[in-house]
N, C-alpha and C positions, 0 to 999 in steps of 0.2 A: 822891351823887358830887360832888366838889368841881370847880367851873367855874373855869377859868383863862383870862383874856383875853391874847391874844398880839398886840401891835401889830408891824406889819412882817412879817406871817406868811408873805408871798410872797418875802421876801428870802432870802439864801443862809443866814444863820444862822437867821433866824426860821422858815423852812420845816422846817428839821431840828429846831429846839426844838418845833414843833408835832407832828411825828411821834413825837419822844421822849415827850412828854406823853401823846399817845394810847396809846403801848405801855405806859406805866405806869398806865393806867386812868384817866386825867384826863378830864373833860368840857372840851373846848377850844372857845372862841370866838375865831375868827381874824378880826382886823380887816384889811381891805385897802383900798386907795385905790379911788375911783370909776374904773371902767373896767378894772380889773385882775381876772385870773381867780384865784379862790381856790384853796386847796389840793385834793388829791384827796378825794373824799367819803369819809366815814366815819360810822358811826352815833352816834359821840360828838363830832361835829365840827359847828359851825354857823358860818357865815361872815356877816359884818356889814360893810357898807360905812361908811368913816369916814377922817379925815385928822387926824393929830396936831396939825395947825395950827388945827383947828375944835374948840373945848373942848365945844360941844354934842354933836357926833358921838362924842367920847370919853364923855362922861357917859352917853349911850345905850348905848354898847357895853359899859361896865362894869357897868351894872345888873344885879345878880343874880350877879356873879363874886365868887368867894372870893379871888382873887389876880390880880396882873397881872405879866406879864413883857413889859418894853418893849425891844424890840429895832429898832423903826423908826428909821432914820437914813440920810442920804445918805453913802455912802462913795465918793467920787470925788476925783479930782485935777484935775477940769475942769468945776467948777461955781462959779459966783459965791458969795463968801462970804456975801452978803446972803441969797441962797437957802438955803444950808446953815444959816445961823444960825436962819432961821425954822423949819427941821425939826428940826435937831439940838439947838438950845438951848430955843428958845421951845416947840417940840413937846415936849420932855421936862418942861418946867415944866408944861405943860397937862396932860400925862398924870399926873404925881405929884400935881397938885393935885386932879385929877378922882378919882384913886384914893383920895386922903386923904379927900375929901368923901364918898366912897361907904363909907368905913370897911373897905376890904379888909384881909385879914389879913396879906398880905405883897406886896412890890413887889420885883421883881427888874429892876435897871436895867443893861443891856447896854452897857458902856463900850468901852475898847480898851487895849491894851497901849501905845498912844502917850501915855497919860496918865502912865505910869510913868517916874520920872527915872531917867537912867542913871548908872552909877558912873563915876567919872573914870578908875579903874584897869583898866576893861573886864570886871570880874568880874560874874557875873549879879546883876541888881538883884531888888528884891522889892516888895511892897505897902506897904512904909512910905515908899517915896520917891514924890516927886510931880514931874513934868516941870517945869523951869523955863522962863520966858518964853523964853529963847534956844533951848530944846529944841523949842518949838512952832512948827515950821516949816510954814506953810500954813493955810488955812482948815479943813481937815479936823481937823488936831490941835487947833487952838485952839477949834473949836466943841464937839468932843468933850470936851475938857478942862473947858470951862465947863459943859457938861451934866453931867458928873460932879460938879463942884463944887456945882451946884445939888442933885443927888441926895443927896450927903453932908450938905448943908445941912438938907434935909427930915429926914434921918435924926436929926440933932442936935436938931431940933424935935420929935421924937417919932414921925415916920412910920416904918412898918415897912420900910425900905429896905435892900436888900443889892445891892451892886455887884459885877458880874463883869466881868473884863478879859480877853477873848479874845486869845490872841496873834496867830498867822499861820494861820488855818484854811484846810485844803485838803480837796478831796473832790468828790463828785459833786453836781451841782445848782447850780452856780454860773452861773446863766443869764445875768446881765447882760454880761459877768462883772464880778467886782470887780477891782480893780487886781492883787490877788494872782492871781486866775484868769487875768488877761490875761498874766501872765509865763508861766504854765504853757501857755498857748495859743500864745503866740509861740514858745515852745520847740518845741511840736509842729508849727508851721507853718514851722519851720526859719528863723525871722527873728530869731533871738537869737544874733548872732555873736560877742558878747563879754559879759563880766559885771564887775561891780564887786567890789572886795574888801570885802565887808560880809556881814553875816549877821543872821538872825531866828530866833525860836523858832517852828518849825512844828508843827501840831497837826492831828489827824484832826478835821474838823468834826462828826463824830458824838460825839466825845469833848465837844466844846465844848457841844453841845446837851445832852448828859447832865449836863454841869456845871451848866447852867441849872436842870434838874430837881432835882439834889442841893441847889443853893443855896437853891432854893424849900422844900426840906424840912429842910435842916440848917444853912444859912447864918446866921451871926450878924448882927444888925441893925447897920448901920453900918460893916460891914466891907467890904473889898475882896478880891477872890479872882482870882489870875491863872490863867485857864483855858488852859494850856498843856501841853507835854509835857516832863517832866524830861529827856528824851533828845533834845530837838527843837531844841537851840542848835546851828544848822548854818550854816555859811557859804554864800553864794549859790552858791559852786563845788561844795560838797559836795551842796546840793539839786540842782542840775543833773546831778551825777554818779549821784544817786538815780534821777532821772527817766530818764537813759539806761539804767540797769540794768533799769528796768521797761518800757521802751518799745522798746529796741533801737536808738534814735537816738543820734547822737553828741553829746556835751555839748560847749558852746563852750569853747575852749581858751585864748582870749586875754583876760587881765585887763587892764583900762583904769584908768587913775589916776582917782580922784574928780574932780580938776579938769578933765580931759578930758570926763567925763560930764556934769558941771554945764554946761560950755561947750556941749556938744552940745545938752543940754536948753533952754538959753536960745535957741539958733539955731532949734531945732524949733519952739518956742513962737512965735517970730516968724514963721517961714514958714508953719507949719501953722495956728497959732491966729490970728495978726494978719493975715496977708496972704490966706490961703486959707479962714479962718474955719472950721477943721476941727479936731477934737480931736487934739492933738499925739500922736505915737508915743512920745515920751520924756517922761513926765510930770515937770516941773519939781520939784513938790512931792515926789514920790516919790524922786526923785534926791537932793534935799536930805535926806530923812529917811534915806538910805542911808549918809550920811557916818560914822556910827559903827554897829557891830554892836548889835543890841537884844538882848543876852542877858538872860534872866530866870530867876528861880528860882520854880518853880511848886509847891514842896513844901507849901506852905500848903493849897491846894486838894486835893492828894493827901491830906494828913493829916486835915484836918478834914471835907472832903466825901466823900472816897473817889473822887476824879476818876479816871476810867479813863486808860490810857495805851497806846492801840493804836499800832502801828508806823508811823511817818511814811511809810515807803516804801510800805506797803500803801494808804495814803490817797492818795498821788500816783498810783498806778496807777489807783485808782478814778476819780480826777478825769481822768486822761487818757483812760481808756476812755469816760467820760461825754461829754467833749468830742467825741470820734470818733464815737460813736453818735448823738449829736444833731446831727451835720453841721457842727460848727463848723470842721472841718478834714478833709481828704481823706487826711491822712497815715496809712499804715498802721503799727500798732503791732504788734511781734513780742512773742515770748515773753520773760518777765522772765529775765534772766541770774541765775546762781546768786551769792548774797552770800558774798563771800571773807572779810569781816571783820564782827565784831558792831558795831564802831564805825568810822565813816569818819575818816580822819586829820585832816579840817577840822572835826570836830565839837567842841563845847566843853562842859565839865561844867556 
């Protein structure tokens, strides 16, 4: 049985990747940071302690593994860039070099949709486009872009690297939560009074996890694959309307201009971050990223890998249920309302 090392196995995507691999019959070695609890026990799962910033621990973890899926990264809008660089960039370099030294057959590097360049006309972008320096707003985007550049450079030099670019995954198990999960949680807590006129490609995290397994088995070395939902290009307004349908809660009605949102984010960062030394409620980096809708074309992953396309609405419901059942909010969720249209008016092709 082939053994796969998963870095970041306790993270939102990494935990789902681990479970997907186990369902497909792989022997999984989950690398978790010291002090962290590993995934649920399974006959084909072993847990090792390690840190992507420590090459020796990676070398030990990879020993005897057929492949590596590197999901470990800091996804945050409130972490110093130097810290993110050590994990997202140098950590990636350490994992790739250790995997190359070990002679593994395949390396899957988990990047992000943020490294994909947007089209000026607003039409969906694809894997052929790379973000420009102007589009790399904030440490998260910059460090993930550099990490992907390193991964593709390794591939050009002969390493068996395949890059996957998840879009905006939603679903159960977002324990931290990620900035995306925080948006859903704020909606459930009824602390989302307004929205910005922007949009993202939303996808079930289970599909993203399956996409990693498919990339491991079918992905072409040196290629990028957007792991999203072809029907998932939704405005923020449309996403909140879906959440309203599945929870019975009211969607925010007020749309505020981006200029107002960015001013509020700056003020919040000064008061909460500088004066009170707390994490701001309005992430400045996230607000900057929302200036343009991030529409993407995921057809390559669907055609080449067979990426599944589960409904985003169902994934949002599972995410909401999970937050409630885990005690993140005391909000009562009602029964989902009937869907009146196959496509929301705010969705994009």
